[in-house]
C-alpha positions in Angstrom: 5.5 -10.5 -8.9 4.4 -13.1 -6.9 0.4 -12.3 -7.2 -2.4 -9.8 -9.0 -3.3 -8.1 -6.8 -4.2 -4.3 -7.9 -2.1 -1.7 -6.2 -0.6 1.8 -6.7 0.9 4.6 -4.9 -1.2 6.6 -2.5 0.7 9.1 -1.1 4.5 9.5 0.3 4.7 10.7 3.8 7.2 13.7 4.1 8.9 14.2 7.8 9.4 17.8 9.3 9.8 19.8 12.1 7.6 22.1 11.1 4.0 22.1 9.0 3.8 26.0 9.0 7.8 25.7 8.0 7.1 23.1 5.1 3.7 24.0 4.0 4.6 27.1 1.6 7.1 24.4 -0.4 3.6 23.1 -0.8 2.1 25.7 -1.5 4.6 27.1 -4.1 4.7 23.2 -5.8 0.6 23.4 -6.2 -1.1 21.2 -3.1 -4.1 22.2 -2.2 -5.1 21.3 2.0 -7.8 18.3 2.0 -6.8 17.9 5.9 -5.4 18.5 8.6 -5.5 16.0 12.2 -3.5 15.2 15.0 -3.3 11.3 15.9 -3.7 11.0 19.9 -1.3 14.0 20.5 1.6 11.5 19.0 1.9 13.5 15.6 -0.1 15.8 13.5 -0.6 14.9 9.2 -1.8 17.1 7.4 -2.4 15.6 3.8 -2.3 17.6 0.5 -3.6 17.2 -3.0 -1.3 18.1 -5.8 -3.1 17.8 -9.8 -5.9 15.2 -10.2 -5.1 12.1 -8.1 -1.0 12.4 -6.9 -1.3 13.1 -2.7 1.7 14.4 -0.6 1.1 13.8 3.5 3.4 16.0 5.7 4.0 14.3 9.2 5.2 16.5 12.5 5.6 14.8 16.1 4.0 16.6 19.0 4.6 14.0 21.4 8.8 14.3 22.2 9.7 11.2 22.3 8.7 9.2 19.7 9.5 6.9 16.2 8.9 10.3 14.2 11.4 12.9 16.9 13.5 9.8 16.7 13.3 9.5 12.9 14.3 13.7 12.3 17.7 12.7 15.0 18.4 10.3 12.8 17.7 10.7 9.0 16.4 14.7 8.8 13.4 16.4 7.3 12.3 14.3 3.8 11.0 11.0 3.2 9.0 9.0 6.1 7.3 6.2 3.7 5.2 5.8 0.5 1.6 4.3 1.0 0.6 1.8 -1.2 -3.3 1.0 -2.1 -3.4 -2.9 -1.8 -6.8 -4.7 -2.7 -5.9 -7.9 -0.8 -3.3 -7.2 1.9 -3.0 -11.1 2.7 -2.1 -11.6 -0.4 0.6 -9.1 -0.6 2.1 -9.5 2.4 2.5 -13.1 1.6 4.1 -12.1 -1.4 6.3 -10.2 -0.1 7.5 -13.0 2.6 7.9 -15.8 0.0 9.8 -13.2 -2.4 12.6 -12.5 0.5 13.5 -12.7 3.6 14.2 -9.0 3.7 10.8 -8.1 2.7 9.4 -8.4 6.5 6.1 -6.6 7.8 7.2 -4.8 11.2 3.9 -3.2 12.2 0.4 -4.5 11.3 -3.3 -2.6 12.5 -6.7 -3.3 11.3 -9.3 0.4 12.0 -12.6 0.9 11.4 -11.8 2.0 8.5 -8.6 -0.1 6.7 -5.9 -2.1 7.6 -2.4 -1.1 7.1 0.8 -3.0 7.5 4.0 -1.5 7.6 7.3 -3.0 5.5 10.7 -2.8 7.5 13.1 0.3 5.3 15.8 -2.6 6.0 15.6 -4.0 2.2 17.3 -2.7 -0.7 15.3 0.3 -1.2 15.4 2.1 2.0 11.7 2.7 2.2 9.9 2.4 4.5 6.4 1.1 2.6 2.9 1.1 4.0 0.2 -1.0 2.5 -3.5 0.0 3.3 -6.2 -1.3 2.3 -9.3 0.4 2.8 -12.4 -0.9 3.8 -16.0 -0.2 2.0 -16.5 2.4 4.1 -13.6 4.4 4.3 -15.4 7.5 2.3 -17.9 8.4 4.8 -17.3 11.1 6.0 -14.8 12.3 4.3 -14.3 14.0 0.5 -16.7 12.0 -2.1 -14.7 9.0 -3.9 -13.9 10.4 -6.9 -11.8 13.3 -4.4 -9.8 10.0 -2.4 -9.5 7.2 -5.7 -8.0 6.9 -9.1 -10.8 7.7 -11.3 -13.4 7.7 -9.2 -13.0 4.2 -7.8 -11.0 2.2 -5.1 -8.7 0.5 -7.0 -9.7 -3.2 -6.7 -12.5 -1.0 -9.0 -9.8 0.7 -11.5 -8.3 -2.0 -13.5 -6.6 -1.4 -16.1 
């Protein structure tokens, strides 16, 4: 590892044609729905908790021609991305770029409550990784921090 920044799996994103069709599977596994939101009429994401810390996200296309419809046409329903919460996104990106040319960031965006970057799935795992660094005000207006983070703390507060 080229850095010592704490990282943990935040959630796994699964692309589906229909949340209504897929949700019974998650319910049968014991998942509890946490949120259901639409992003600018492009896609719908529904967030579920499984157990005490695991989370799964279902993503359903709304827009007829989008990254998600292209993915579903090419790959079918299934794993879309793995989201990793990172304590310092810039350090992790620098570490990826230093480690291997196949580990490149293909999208980067800053929002009010988090910063995210996507690592291209054109790497040996074939997985799209979403890196997320939550800002201090992330929990405002959402579930309490103990519901959002492992052991009641942000990843940088929960050191092993």
